[in-house]
N, C-alpha and C positions, 0 to 999 in steps of 0.2 A: 514727725519725718516727712522729708521730700521724699521723691522718687527718684533716687540717684544710685547710681553703683559706688560706693565706695573704692573699688578698686580701680575700675576702668573709666571712669565719669558720664557713665551712658544714662543718659537722658528722657522725659518726652519729647517726642518732635510732633509735630500738626503734617497734618498732611487733609486730603480728600478722600471720601465717600463719594465713589462715580456710579452712579445708577445706570441702566439698560440707555434710557433717552439721553443720557448724557447732561444730569444734572450733578450739581457736585453741592456737595455738604459739608463743613469741615468734622473732623474726628484728631483725635490724639493716638500715637502708637509710643504705645507706655513697654518699656525692657521688662526681660525676664528676668526680676529680683526673686531673690529666697534669703532670709534672717537664717545666718547658718555661724555657729559658732567653728574656730577654732583655734588649735594648740599651739601656740609659738613657743620651739623647744628654747631657742633664743632668751626668751625673757622671762622660759617657764610660768607662761600664764594663759589661760584661755582668753581670748575675746571674740565677742558677736558683730558679724560687720552682715551689712545690705549688701549683697553681691547676685550679680547679674549671673548668667550662663554661660558666658565668655569670660568672665573674673574669674570664674571657678575652676575652669579650663586653664586659664593662664597660673594660677597658684598652682594647680596640679603640676603643670610644666616646670615654674621658677622658684617655688618655692615661697611659704607663709610668708615668711621675712623678707625675702628680696621681693614680694609685690609691696609689702609695705611701705619699704622704704622708698620705691618708685612710686607710689599714690600720695606719699609725703612729700617727696620734690616738686611731682606735678601741680601739688595744693587740691587733689582732691580728699584725700582722708583728711 
């Protein structure tokens, strides 16, 4: 499975390591992803999602069902 948050759509981006002598080498910045089970009372079932830390905060604020609806509208889920 790819390293993409299923709620926010965050994924790895590319940047540079910069040394003291200003030599640049390519590197990737990966999102802070966790595999977590969530209970959805509206559907009366448990779902397994790969979410970032920001996605978990969003779920705590808005609720899991609302976040699932928004993610499916954006095409992330």
